[in-house]
N, C-alpha and C positions, 0 to 999 in steps of 0.2 A: 320111435317111430317113422317108419320109411317116410322120403321127402314126395309130398304130392306133387310138387310143383316150384319151379324156380324160372326168374325172368334175368334176362340179362338186356340192360341198356347198351346198344353200340356193335356194329358190325364191324370193327377192325379187327386187326387180327387175332388179339388178347378174346373179344369175345365171340369171336367166331371157335376159335380152339376150344374155349371153355365148351359152350355149346356144344360140339361136336364130343367131346371126352364126357360130356354128361350124358349126353344122347345115349351113347356105346355103353353107360352102365346103366342103362334102363329108367333113368331118370327123364321125367317131362321136362321140356327147356322151353322157353319163347323167347325169339330174339327179337328186341324191337331196333329198327334203324331208321332214325331221322329221313334222311336222304333218301332217294329211288332207286339207287346204285351203288356199287361198293367205289369206294375211292380211289382213284387212279393218281394221285400226284405223286413225285418223285418222293419217296421216302425209302426206309431201311432195306436190306435185300442179303445180307449175309447172317448166316443162323450157324450158330456153336453146336459143340457137340452137347451141351445144355440143352440148346431149342430141339434137337434133333432127337433128343429121347423123347421128349414131351410128342413130338410128331410122330414119333415110332406107336406109341401109347396110344395116339388118335387115327393110326393105321392108313397115314400118308405119306411117310416118308419114303418110300419106293416110288411115288408121284411124284412126290417133291425132287428127289434126287434124278429122276427121270427127266425131266424137264430142266432141272438145272444143270450145275456143273460143280465141282470142287476147285476151288480156286487154291492156286500154287503155294501161296504164303501172301505176305505184306512186308513190306520196305518201307525204312523213314529215308529221305533223300534231299542232297542239294538243289535249290533252283539256279545252279549253274549252267551253263551252255552243255556240259556230259549229263546234266540231269545227276549227279554223280552219288549214288549207294553209300548212304552211312551207316545204318544196320539192316538187318532184316531177321524174319523168320518165316522157315519155311514149313509147310507142311504135306511131310511125307507120304506119300500113294501107298495103299497097300499092295501086295506082292500078287501075283496071281490067284485066285481061289481064296483071295482073303478080304474081299469086298463085304461079306456081310457078317465078318466077325469083329469081335469088340477089340480095341477101341474104333475099327474103321469103319463100322458101320453108321456109326454117331459124329463121323467126323465132317467137318464146316461144309455145307452147302449152299451156293449162291443160286438166289432166285427173287426177282424183283417183287413186291411185297402186294401187289394186286394181282399177280398173276396166283401166290398162294392162298389169296382169298378166295380167287375162284375154287381152286381145288378144295378146299374148306368148302365155301358153299354149297359145291356139287356132293361133298360127302354128309352135309347136315342135312341136304335134301332128301338123301335116300334110309335117313333116321324114319321109323314110326312116332318116335316120342320127342320132336322136335321140329319146329317151326320158325320161320323166318317172317318178320311184317316189316315190310318196307314202309316207309310214309308216316311214320308212328313217332310224334314229335311228344315226348316227356315234356309235361310243363307242374306237375304236383307230384306230390308223394308224401307216404305217411303210412303208420302202422295202425291196426284196429286195436280199440280196448276190450275189445269181446274175447270169448275165451278161443274163441278159433286161431287169434294168435297170425293174424294173415299181413302180409305187408299188402301195401298197393301203388300203383302209379296211376296216374290222370295222364291220359297222351291225345293229342289233336291229332286224326287222323288227316294226313295231307294228299291232295293231290301234284300231279309232277310238277306242276308251274306255282307250288304254293300254295292253295285255295285250302282253306279248310271245311272239310266233308261235315265231319262230326267230331265229339268226344269221348273217349270211351275209357273204364276204369277195370282195371285187371291186375287179379290179385294171384299173390304166391308165398311159397313159404319164407324165401328170401329172393330179395331183388340185388345184383351186382351190377355196379355201373363200370361198365367198359366203354365208358363213352368219350375218352381221350382228354386232353391237356385242359378243354373247355367244359369238362364234365357237367351237365345238369343235374346228375344223381350229388356231385363234391359239392357244387351249387347251392343245391335245396339242404342238404346238410349241415353244413357250415357258413353260408355267406358267399354272394358273389366275388366279394376281396380278399377273402381266407385261405392261402394257400401257402405256407411259410416258404423262406427262401428266397433265393434274391435270380432278376435278369442280369445275362452277361452286357456289358456295354458295348461288346461286337455283337453284329449277326452273322448270319449265313446264307448261300446261296445255295441250293441245292437245283442239280441240273441234269438232265438225261442229254445225252447225244453222240453222234455216231461221226470218228475221227480215225485216222489209221494210225494206232500206237505201236505198230510193229517195228518200223524201222527206226525206232529209238529206244529198243531194249527195254523196254517198260515192262514190270511185273503184273501179273492180275491185279494186285492192289499196292497204292502206296502213297504214304504222305510226305508231304513237303515242308521242311522247316523254313521259315523266313518271315520275320518281322513283319513286315505289311503282306505277302502273297501267299501266305501259309493256305493250304489247301491238299486234298484228297481227290485221286483218279482212283477208278476202280472199275472191271469190267464187272457188270452185270448180267449179260446173256451171251451165249455162244455166238451170236450173228455179230458181235462187233459194238452192241451197245455198251455206253458206258457212262459212270455216274462221276459227274466232277462237282464237287462240292467246295468252295473257298467261302473263305471270311470276308466280310465287307465293315466298315466303321458302322458304327449304330445312328442311327434317326435318319438314313435316308428311304425316300417315300419309295414304293413300287417303281414309279416312275421313271424315278432316278437310278435305281439300281438297274432296270433293263436297261436304260441307256449306258451305263457304264459296262455293262456284261461282254460285249466285242473287244473292247480295249482290254478288260479285265483277262480272257481268252488267249490275247495276243503276248499278255505280260507271263500267263503260268504256264502254256499248253507248249510242246515241242514244235519247234518249226515256225512259232508265233504266226498262226493259221489265222486270216482274215475269214468272216464270214461265210464265204463265198466255198472256204476248203473245208468244212463242215458241216452237219446235220442238228441241229436243235429242236429235240424234240418235245421237255419240256422246262418249266423254269420257274421255282417256286422260293422268294425270299422267307426266311422267319425269323422269329427272334429265339433267342435261345437262353432256357432256363435250368437252375440246380433248386428243386422244390419236392417238399413232401409233406402230406398231410400226419396231423399228428393223430391221427385214429384213422385206420383200414377199416374197422368195424363199429357201426352204432346199431344195437340190435340187431335187427335182420335187412341192416344194408350190408354189405358189403363194396370196399372199392378194389380195382385192379389195373395194373401197369400206369398207362399216363394219367389216368383217372386219379391216382395216388400220388404219384410222382413223375419226375420229369428229370432228365439229365441230359447232357448234349450229344450229340451222335458220335462222336469220335470214340470208335473201342465197342461199339455198339452194346453196350452195358444198359442202355435203356432197352431197347427190344429184346433182349438177353433177360435185363428184370422182368419185365412184363411177363413174358412166356414163364419162367419160374415164379409168379404170381399165380399164373394160371393152374400151374402142375400142383402147388401146395394147396390152394383153395378145390381143387377137383379131389385132391385126396381129403380136405376136411369133410365135403359133403358127402362123397363115398363113404365114408366112415358112418356120420351120422343115418345116411340111408340105410345100411346094412346091421346098426346096432353096435358098432363097435367104439363109438363115440357118442359124446353127448354136444351141445351147442357149445360149451366150454371151450374146445381145441380151434371154435373161429377165433376166441381170444389169441391164441398161442398164436393162429395166424396172422394176426395183427401184428402183434409185439416181435416176430421173426422176420416178417417181410419189411418190416419197419427197419429195424435192426441192421439189417443185410444190406440196404438202402444208404443209410446212414455210414456204416463201418466200411464197406466196399464200394458200393456204385457210387455213392457222391465224392469220396476224393481220388478214386482212382478213375474216374471221367473227367473230373477237372484238371487232373494231371496230364490226362491223353490229350485234352484241347491245350491248356498251357502251354505244354514243353514246343507247340508246332510253332509259336510267335514270339515268348519270352526272350529266347537267346538271339540276339545279332548276328553273332557268329556259329554256324550250325557245329561247325568242329568244336566249338566249346560245348555244346549241347551234349557231344557225346562222351565230351570228358565229364563232366558234373551231372547230368543226369542218370538220378538210380537206373530207372528203366535202360536207359541206352546202355548204362556199363552193364547190365544182366545179361542183353543181347551181344554185348561183344564176348562176354567171358562165355556164353554160351558158344559164338561161333569159334573163339579157341579150344573148346571142350571137344567141337564137333571134328574139326581140321585137326586136332590132333587122334580123334578116334577112329578116323578118316583112314589113316595108315594098315587099320587091320579091318577096314571094313570093304564089302566089294563095290557097295555106291553108296550115295548121298543118301538115299532114303532109307539104305539098313543103318547109316550113321545115326539116322534120325531117329531110328526105332529102337535105338539102343539105350538103356538105361544111365549111360553114361550125359545125355543130354537132359536138360529138362524140360519138361513137357506142359502144355494144357495152360488155359485161364484161371484165375480164381474164380470159385464155385459159386453160384449164385443159387442152387437148388439147395430147398431144405425139404426133409424129408418127415413128412405131417403122419406116417403111418406109426412112426414112433411113439406117437402118443395114443394110438389105438389102447384098447384094454387088449388083455391080451386074450 
């Protein structure tokens, strides 16, 4: 039986993307967001080929690419005076005319997440089967016992200043929690304190800032290996806006972290700048977690992305994993809608998405963060860390192949050099009926 309506709770990137994909498939979808506007805090900004695959399916990839840029790669460096590059992973540029050929069409693109949100929101508003309702705070949920088998949410409709205007109960065939780390859908399903996993004893401060890195030979993205001042610097806009994310000791208050920020920038940034030499746009401290629910499906309720699982941001596996959740769940709903799958495909979604988190996202993201601070000597990290050793091997192969290649880009396009990250996608259409 065709799906009559799906309710999505949360207008973050996963909720917006799922709403757009479903609406383009002709499925009626309502998106409920408790705030009165999209979030503009510093968050993720780099989208891998797997994310770009889903953007392409949603019809927004060309706009994302036109507003963003493709970074030239990523490196890992020492925090010495020269900011010595230890290892690097370069992104090859397509040859002229190859921009829309695979795999280049889905090559990594960078755009701040709030700008991606505006693109998604604009595309959703053009869909006749989709609506976005701001100021809807979900306070209760459940399933009907009647033959209709509908799921429902009760929401408080809020004014911009937080005043409750009324309560509304809304029903749908399925309700999807895309409402982030503090998900009300997850908490109503499992309890406020139930989110298996752990919280790191270190915290992270994410900032957006303008500073001239050009004289120092920085790549578009780089991580710095240091037991105390481990951090990341990445260009996120073509106008020079950079994301600087650095580690801090746990347990400090917002005010304490804010007071420490100028000295932290002096310690980690090239040129040891004082506050009058850069422009700080955003400052967002947050705790870092590695957590995953025991179930991503409970009856007619589904969980996606941060509502279901969390990891630290280094390597982008949290964002990419969340977008991969969206793609898998979208295929499940389409299969049900067109009669090529029944509800049991949602159990496969639950099993496979949690398997990918436990087997791939959690261990790899943990190592991505740990390798930044666990070695006192960065050179020792290059000698001992398996990932760094792999990158060194890639550089050796690239150097050998370069003697027979006309350019570095051609070398990286060759089959002699390993390519691409581990895959987080899972194709649910393989479980459709023939």
